[in-house]
MIDOSE-1310 file (N, C-alpha, C; in nm, 2 decimals, decimal comma, always signed):
residues 122
xxxx	+0,76/-1,38/+3,88/+0,64/-1,44/+3,83/+0,52/-1,37/+3,87; +0,43/-1,34/+3,78/+0,31/-1,26/+3,81/+0,19/-1,35/+3,79; +0,09/-1,34/+3,88/-0,03/-1,42/+3,87/-0,15/-1,32/+3,88; -0,25/-1,35/+3,80/-0,38/-1,28/+3,82/-0,48/-1,38/+3,86
xxxx	-0,55/-1,35/+3,97/-0,65/-1,45/+4,02/-0,79/-1,38/+4,03; -0,89/-1,43/+3,95/-1,02/-1,37/+3,95/-1,11/-1,45/+4,05; -1,21/-1,38/+4,10/-1,31/-1,44/+4,19/-1,44/-1,36/+4,17; -1,55/-1,42/+4,22/-1,67/-1,35/+4,23/-1,78/-1,39/+4,13
xxxx	-1,74/-1,48/+4,04/-1,84/-1,53/+3,94/-1,94/-1,62/+4,01; -2,04/-1,66/+3,93/-2,15/-1,74/+3,98/-2,27/-1,74/+3,90; -2,38/-1,80/+3,96/-2,51/-1,80/+3,89/-2,60/-1,69/+3,95; -2,66/-1,61/+3,87/-2,74/-1,50/+3,91/-2,87/-1,49/+3,82
xxxx	-2,98/-1,45/+3,88/-3,10/-1,43/+3,80/-3,09/-1,30/+3,72; -3,16/-1,29/+3,61/-3,17/-1,17/+3,53/-3,21/-1,05/+3,62; -3,14/-0,94/+3,60/-3,17/-0,82/+3,68/-3,08/-0,82/+3,81; -3,01/-0,92/+3,84/-2,93/-0,93/+3,96/-2,79/-0,86/+3,94
xxxx	-2,71/-0,88/+4,04/-2,58/-0,81/+4,04/-2,47/-0,91/+4,09; -2,35/-0,89/+4,04/-2,23/-0,96/+4,08/-2,12/-0,86/+4,08; -2,02/-0,89/+4,17/-1,90/-0,81/+4,17/-1,78/-0,91/+4,15; -1,70/-0,89/+4,04/-1,58/-0,96/+4,01/-1,46/-0,89/+4,07
xxxx	-1,37/-0,97/+4,11/-1,24/-0,92/+4,16/-1,12/-0,99/+4,09; -1,02/-0,92/+4,07/-0,89/-0,97/+4,01/-0,77/-0,92/+4,08; -0,70/-1,00/+4,15/-0,59/-0,96/+4,23/-0,46/-1,00/+4,16; -0,37/-0,91/+4,14/-0,24/-0,94/+4,08/-0,14/-0,96/+4,20
xxxx	-0,05/-1,06/+4,18/+0,05/-1,09/+4,28/+0,18/-1,13/+4,22; +0,29/-1,12/+4,29/+0,42/-1,16/+4,24/+0,51/-1,04/+4,23; +0,61/-1,04/+4,14/+0,70/-0,94/+4,13/+0,64/-0,83/+4,04; +0,60/-0,72/+4,11/+0,53/-0,61/+4,04/+0,59/-0,48/+4,08
xxxx	+0,63/-0,40/+3,98/+0,67/-0,26/+4,00/+0,56/-0,17/+3,98; +0,49/-0,18/+3,87/+0,38/-0,09/+3,84/+0,28/-0,16/+3,74; +0,15/-0,14/+3,77/+0,05/-0,19/+3,68/-0,01/-0,08/+3,60; -0,01/-0,09/+3,47/-0,06/+0,01/+3,38/-0,21/-0,02/+3,36
xxxx	-0,25/-0,06/+3,24/-0,39/-0,08/+3,22/-0,44/-0,22/+3,28; -0,56/-0,22/+3,33/-0,62/-0,34/+3,37/-0,76/-0,35/+3,30; -0,80/-0,46/+3,27/-0,92/-0,48/+3,19/-0,99/-0,61/+3,22; -1,12/-0,61/+3,19/-1,20/-0,73/+3,19/-1,25/-0,76/+3,05
xxxx	-1,23/-0,89/+3,01/-1,28/-0,94/+2,88/-1,38/-1,05/+2,92; -1,46/-1,09/+2,82/-1,54/-1,21/+2,84/-1,55/-1,29/+2,71; -1,58/-1,41/+2,72/-1,59/-1,50/+2,61/-1,71/-1,60/+2,63; -1,81/-1,59/+2,55/-1,92/-1,68/+2,55/-1,89/-1,80/+2,46
xxxx	-1,96/-1,91/+2,48/-1,93/-2,03/+2,40/-1,96/-2,00/+2,25; -1,86/-2,03/+2,17/-1,87/-2,01/+2,02/-1,85/-1,87/+1,98; -1,81/-1,78/+2,07/-1,79/-1,64/+2,03/-1,64/-1,60/+2,06; -1,60/-1,50/+2,00/-1,47/-1,44/+2,03/-1,46/-1,37/+2,16
xxxx	-1,34/-1,37/+2,22/-1,33/-1,29/+2,34/-1,34/-1,14/+2,31; -1,41/-1,07/+2,40/-1,44/-0,93/+2,37/-1,41/-0,85/+2,49; -1,37/-0,72/+2,47/-1,34/-0,63/+2,58/-1,47/-0,59/+2,64; -1,47/-0,59/+2,78/-1,59/-0,55/+2,85/-1,56/-0,41/+2,91
xxxx	-1,45/-0,39/+2,97/-1,42/-0,26/+3,03/-1,27/-0,26/+3,06; -1,21/-0,13/+3,05/-1,07/-0,11/+3,08/-1,05/+0,01/+3,16; -0,95/+0,00/+3,25/-0,92/+0,12/+3,33/-0,77/+0,14/+3,33; -0,72/+0,26/+3,30/-0,58/+0,29/+3,30/-0,53/+0,33/+3,44
xxxx	-0,40/+0,34/+3,46/-0,35/+0,36/+3,60/-0,39/+0,50/+3,65; -0,43/+0,59/+3,56/-0,47/+0,72/+3,60/-0,62/+0,73/+3,63; -0,69/+0,62/+3,60/-0,83/+0,61/+3,63/-0,93/+0,62/+3,51; -0,87/+0,65/+3,39/-0,96/+0,66/+3,27/-1,02/+0,53/+3,24
xxxx	-1,15/+0,53/+3,21/-1,22/+0,41/+3,19/-1,28/+0,40/+3,05; -1,30/+0,28/+3,00/-1,36/+0,25/+2,87/-1,45/+0,14/+2,89; -1,57/+0,14/+2,82/-1,67/+0,04/+2,83/-1,72/-0,01/+2,70; -1,75/-0,13/+2,68/-1,82/-0,18/+2,57/-1,96/-0,12/+2,57
xxxx	-2,02/-0,09/+2,45/-2,15/-0,04/+2,44/-2,25/-0,12/+2,51; -2,24/-0,25/+2,50/-2,33/-0,35/+2,56/-2,34/-0,34/+2,71; -2,24/-0,29/+2,78/-2,24/-0,29/+2,92/-2,24/-0,15/+2,98; -2,22/-0,05/+2,90/-2,22/+0,09/+2,95/-2,34/+0,12/+3,03
xxxx	-2,33/+0,18/+3,15/-2,44/+0,22/+3,23/-2,49/+0,11/+3,32; -2,44/-0,02/+3,30/-2,48/-0,13/+3,39/-2,35/-0,18/+3,47; -2,24/-0,17/+3,40/-2,11/-0,23/+3,47/-2,02/-0,11/+3,50; -1,95/-0,13/+3,61/-1,85/-0,03/+3,66/-1,72/-0,09/+3,69
xxxx	-1,61/-0,05/+3,63/-1,48/-0,10/+3,65/-1,41/+0,00/+3,75; -1,34/-0,06/+3,84/-1,26/+0,03/+3,94/-1,13/-0,05/+3,98; -1,04/+0,02/+4,04/-0,92/-0,05/+4,08/-0,87/+0,01/+4,21; -0,80/-0,08/+4,29/-0,73/-0,04/+4,41/-0,59/-0,06/+4,39
xxxx	-0,51/+0,05/+4,36/-0,37/+0,03/+4,33/-0,29/-0,02/+4,44; -0,33/+0,01/+4,57/-0,26/-0,04/+4,68/-0,27/-0,19/+4,70; -0,38/-0,25/+4,64/-0,40/-0,39/+4,65/-0,37/-0,46/+4,52; -0,33/-0,38/+4,42/-0,31/-0,44/+4,29/-0,43/-0,52/+4,24
xxxx	-0,55/-0,46/+4,26/-0,67/-0,53/+4,23/-0,76/-0,45/+4,15; -0,83/-0,51/+4,05/-0,93/-0,45/+3,97/-1,07/-0,52/+4,00; -1,17/-0,44/+3,99/-1,31/-0,49/+4,02/-1,40/-0,46/+3,90; -1,50/-0,54/+3,89/-1,61/-0,52/+3,79/-1,74/-0,54/+3,86
xxxx	-1,81/-0,43/+3,89/-1,94/-0,43/+3,95/-2,04/-0,44/+3,83; -2,12/-0,55/+3,83/-2,21/-0,58/+3,72/-2,35/-0,57/+3,78; -2,43/-0,48/+3,73/-2,57/-0,46/+3,77/-2,66/-0,49/+3,65; -2,79/-0,51/+3,68/-2,89/-0,53/+3,58/-2,85/-0,64/+3,48
xxxx	-2,80/-0,75/+3,53/-2,74/-0,85/+3,44/-2,85/-0,91/+3,35; -2,81/-0,95/+3,23/-2,89/-1,01/+3,13/-2,84/-1,14/+3,10; -2,93/-1,23/+3,04/-2,88/-1,36/+3,00/-2,76/-1,35/+2,90; -2,76/-1,25/+2,82/-2,65/-1,23/+2,72/-2,52/-1,19/+2,78
xxxx	-2,52/-1,16/+2,91/-2,39/-1,14/+2,98/-2,33/-1,27/+3,02; -2,39/-1,38/+3,00/-2,34/-1,51/+3,04/-2,21/-1,54/+2,96; -2,10/-1,56/+3,03/-1,97/-1,59/+2,96/-1,87/-1,62/+3,07; -1,75/-1,66/+3,03/-1,63/-1,66/+3,11/-1,57/-1,53/+3,11
xxxx	-1,54/-1,47/+3,23/-1,48/-1,34/+3,24/-1,34/-1,35/+3,27; -1,25/-1,28/+3,20/-1,11/-1,28/+3,22/-1,05/-1,15/+3,25; -0,96/-1,15/+3,34/-0,89/-1,02/+3,38/-0,76/-1,02/+3,30; -0,72/-0,90/+3,26/-0,59/-0,87/+3,19/-0,52/-0,75/+3,25
xxxx	-0,39/-0,76/+3,25/-0,32/-0,65/+3,31/-0,19/-0,63/+3,23; -0,15/-0,50/+3,22/-0,02/-0,47/+3,16/+0,07/-0,42/+3,27; +0,18/-0,50/+3,29/+0,26/-0,48/+3,42/+0,41/-0,46/+3,39; +0,47/-0,37/+3,45/+0,61/-0,35/+3,45/+0,66/-0,42/+3,58
xxxx	+0,74/-0,52/+3,56/+0,78/-0,61/+3,68/+0,90/-0,55/+3,76; +0,99/-0,47/+3,69/+1,11/-0,42/+3,76/+1,12/-0,27/+3,73; +1,17/-0,20/+3,83/+1,20/-0,06/+3,81/+1,32/-0,03/+3,71; +1,41/-0,13/+3,70/+1,53/-0,11/+3,62/+1,50/-0,12/+3,47
xxxx	+1,39/-0,18/+3,43/+1,36/-0,19/+3,29/+1,22/-0,13/+3,27; +1,21/-0,08/+3,15/+1,08/-0,02/+3,11/+0,99/-0,12/+3,04; +1,03/-0,24/+3,03/+0,96/-0,35/+2,96/+0,82/-0,37/+3,03; +0,72/-0,39/+2,96/+0,59/-0,41/+3,01/+0,54/-0,55/+2,95
xxxx	+0,47/-0,62/+3,04/+0,43/-0,75/+3,00/+0,28/-0,76/+3,02; +0,21/-0,85/+2,93/+0,07/-0,87/+2,94/+0,04/-1,00/+3,01; -0,05/-0,99/+3,11/-0,08/-1,11/+3,18/-0,24/-1,13/+3,18; -0,28/-1,26/+3,18/-0,42/-1,30/+3,18/-0,45/-1,38/+3,31
xxxx	-0,57/-1,37/+3,36/-0,61/-1,46/+3,46/-0,67/-1,58/+3,40; -0,71/-1,67/+3,49/-0,76/-1,80/+3,44/-0,91/-1,80/+3,41; -0,98/-1,69/+3,45/-1,12/-1,68/+3,41/-1,21/-1,72/+3,53; -1,33/-1,66/+3,53/-1,44/-1,69/+3,62/-1,57/-1,69/+3,55
xxxx	-1,65/-1,79/+3,57/-1,77/-1,81/+3,50/-1,89/-1,72/+3,56; -1,96/-1,65/+3,47/-2,08/-1,58/+3,51/-2,19/-1,63/+3,43; -2,30/-1,68/+3,50/-2,41/-1,73/+3,43/-2,54/-1,66/+3,48; -2,61/-1,60/+3,38/-2,73/-1,53/+3,41/-2,85/-1,60/+3,36
xx	-2,93/-1,66/+3,45/-3,04/-1,74/+3,41/-3,14/-1,75/+3,52; -3,27/-1,77/+3,48/-3,37/-1,78/+3,58/-3,40/-1,93/+3,60
């Protein structure tokens, strides 16, 4: 069983910063892509940033230059450093990971975290 647990959300003023963390635990052989998504009330869930196991990153246009995704493979953890936050960044942020749980099989599974709320408001 694999679990993703996010942390680091909260209330911050416009222009402020937050750092989200997502730790994967359980039976894990290898983690491939890790990503952050967000969903605001009444809107669809959208990709914020993705990082592959080799370190290649992708960002949504709305956050490029303000957010930085990184990962610590030894800790099975992905981070999202969010700077210059805007009210429109307010959303529930979800972690997603593509994981191979056993060395004996090449099957990869997709897992989601439970989400952490980020609110940007004065």
